[in-house]
N, C-alpha and C positions, 0 to 999 in steps of 0.2 A: 504493500500500500504506500509506503514512503517513497519508493522509486516511482510509482505511478503519479503520486501527487507532485513530486519534484519535476517530472516530465511535463506536467500541466502548468505549474505555477512559475517555475524558474524562467522559462522563456519570456513570460509576461513581465516579471520583475526585472529581468536583465535589460530588456529593451526600454522599459520605462526609466530604469536607472541610468542608461546611456543618455537619454534626453534630459534627465535631471542634472547629471554631471556636466552636460554640454552647457546648460544654463548657468550653473554655478561657476564654471570656468570663464564665463563672459564671452564665449565664442559666439559669433553671430548665428542666429537660427531664424530662418525666414518662415516664421510661424504663419504669416498671412498666406504665403505661397503654399505651404503644406496644407493649411485649412482649405484653401481653394481647390487644391489638387484632390483632396479627399472628398469634399462635398460635390465638386463639379465633374470629376472624371473617375477616379478609382472607386469611389463609393458606388455610384450607379453601375459601373462595370462589374464590381463584385456581386451586386444583387442580380444582374442579368446572368452572369456566369453561373452563380449558385442555383438559381431557379431553373435555368435551361438544362442543368444536369440532374435535377431532382428526379429521383426514381420512385418516390413514395406515391401511394394513391392520392389523386387530386382531392378527394373528399377529406382525407386526413389533413392535408395542408390547409384547406379552407377552414376546417374546424380550428386549427391552430391560429389562423389569422383572427378568427372571432375571439379565441382565448386571449390573444395578444391585445386585442382592442379592449376586452374586459379588464385585463391587467392594468392598462393605462387608465381607463376610466375609473376603475375601483381605487387605484392609488390616488388619483386626483380627489375623489370624494372623501376618502379617509383623511388625507392631508388637509383638505378644506375643513373638515370637522375638527381636527386637532387644532388648527390655527384659530378657528372660530372660538374654541373654548379657552384659548389663551389670550386672545385680544391682539395678537400680532397681525401686521398687515398681510392680508391675503394676496393682494396684488404683488407685493414685494417678495414674499417668502414661499408662496405656493409652488412655483416651478422648481425651486431647489429641493423641496420635500417630495414632490411628485414625480420628477423626471430623473431617472437614473442613467448611469453611464453605460448604456447598453451597446454603444459602439466601440469607443476606445478600449474598454475593459471587457465588456460582455462578449463581443464577437470572438476575440482570441481565446478566452476562457472556454467558451462552448466548443470551439474548434478543437482545442487541445484535449478537452475532457471527453467529447463525444464524437469527434471526427466530422466528416462531411455532413452526415445526417444532423448532428448537433448544430453545425454552422447554418444549415438550411432553416432549421427551426429558429435559431437565433436571429437570422436575417428577417424573419417574419416579425419578431418583436422589435428589432431595430427600426424597420421601416415604419411600423405603427407608432413607435415612440417618436421618430423624427417628424412624421406628419403631425402628431399631437403637439410636439414642442414648437414647431414653426407656425402652428395655429394658435395655441393657447397663450404662449408668452407674449407675442406682440399684442394680442387682444387684451391681456391684463396690464401690460406695462407701458404701452405706447399708444399713439394715435394712428399707427400704421394699420393698414388693412391686413388682417391675417390671411385673407384669401390671396391677396397680391403676393405676400411673403411665401405662401404655400406654392403658388403657381410658378414662382421663380426658383424653386428648390429642385435641383436636378435629381435628387434621390427619389422623388415622387415619380418622375418619368422613367427612371431605371426600374422601379417597381412595376409600373404599368407594362413596360416592354418585356420584362422578365416573366410576368404573369401571362402575357399573350403568347410568348414563345413556349411556355410550359403547357398551357391549356390547349393551344392549337397544335402542339407537338411538331413545331416547325424546326427542322435541323438547320443550324446556322452554317454558312460556308466555313470550311476549315480555317482559312486565313482570318476571317472575322472572329471565329470562336477563339482562336489562339491569341489574337490581339486583345480581345476583351478579357481573356483569362490572365494575360500578363499585366494589363493595367489594373485589374481587380486585385491581383496578388500584392500590389503595392500598399493597399489600404491598411491592413493590419499592422505591419511594421511602422508605417508613417504615423498612424494614430497613437501607437504606444510611445513613439519618440515624442510626439507633440504633447501627449498627456504628461510625461515626465518633465518635459521642458516647461510646461505651464505651471505644474505643481511647484517647480523650483522657485518661482517668483511670487507665489501666493503667500499671504501672511494671515495668521490667526489673530484677529483684533481682540476678541473677548473669548478667552479660553474655555471657561465653563459653558458659556452660551453655545459656542461652536460645537464642542464635543457632545453636549446634551442633544442638540438638534441633529447633529451628524448621526448619532445613535438612533434617534427617532426615525430618520430617513431610512436606515437599514431595517429597522423593526417593522415599519409600515410595509415596505416592499416584501419582506419575508412573509408577513401575515397574509397580505393580499395574494401573493403568489400561491400559497397553499390553498386559499379559498377558491381561487380560479381553477387550479389543478383539480380540486375535488368537484367543483361545480360542472366542469366539462368532462369529467371522468378520464383525465389524462393519466397515462401510465408510461413507464420506461423513460426513454430519452426526452420525450415531449414534456413530461412532468419535471424532469431534472432541469431542462432549459428554462421553463417558465419560472421556477423557483430561483434558479441562479440569476437569470436576467432581472427578475423582480427585486433581488437583494443587492443590486449594484449601487455603489455610492452615487452621490449627486453628480450630475453631468457637468463637465467643465463649461459647456455652453451656457449653463445657468449663470455663471460668473460673467461671461462675455456679454450676455444680454443685460445683466444687472448694471455692468459698467457702462454699456451703451446708453441705457435708458435712465441712469442715475437712480437706481433702486437699491439702496444700501449695499453697494458692491463689496465693502469690507466684511460685512456680516455674511454675505453669500460666499465670498472667498473662504471664510472660515469654515462654513458648513461643507463646502466642496472638499477642502483639504482635510478636515477632521474626519469626514465620512470615508474618505479614501484611505486615510491612515488606519482607521478602525477596520475597514474592509480588508486591508492587507494583513492585519493581525488575525482576522476571523476566517479568511479565505481557506486555509488548510482544513478547518472544521467544516465549512460550508461545502467545499468541493468534495470532501470525503463523504459528506451526507448525501449530496445529489448523485454521486457516482453509484450509490446503491440502487437508484431507480433504473439505471441503464444496464444493470447486470441481470 
């Protein structure tokens, strides 16, 4: 079990650590270029490549898409109730508590834990989460139209193309399939490097506040993940992915949006960083737990 966990977690930690060390050494890191590359090119390509090679029954994948949607909606509702009971600003704090890092961290973890099948399931959660994030956050925190933001997000188009290729069972030309596969393979290492680099510059302004809410973020996702898995009757890899993706720390994009819209960015940075640190400590237990569903 230790060797199996090491094979899953160490690649994730090593790549993120390289990005972190890069930032601490003061070496230039073109984060804007990396972010644009991931969002506009490699992310959509990974989605198309993964879905085009999906061999599971179509009905099973549709069921998982519904489960992923329920995971996002359920997490938002529970986070809203928690914030409502404490009096904290829902507009400012809801995204950080509701939207987990299903991309930077969740995709590689599911890939290393469950292989290509796990990655396919994780992509369903990632796409749903991305659509929700680029709709909910602008709606809460700015005057921008969430639909305009959504329609200019290439991940959405990658999902549409990937689903069409999968459901119509249209084989892509070899040259195109290989090109999409190569571009898509860039996403996971780039995201891990960007994650470590971003964490290297975040600071925790209020220690107790940040770690308290960071833990709440993980607890909400873990709870809702179990409820969704039970409600949809998920078993095996699907159940493991839903719970693992649900328990991801607060997404880095929550901080980027908070900084952009002036929504307590220091507090959001603290929640992102503290939930990520807590997640790093708990991941061996969490991954060991979900691996039991895939056996």
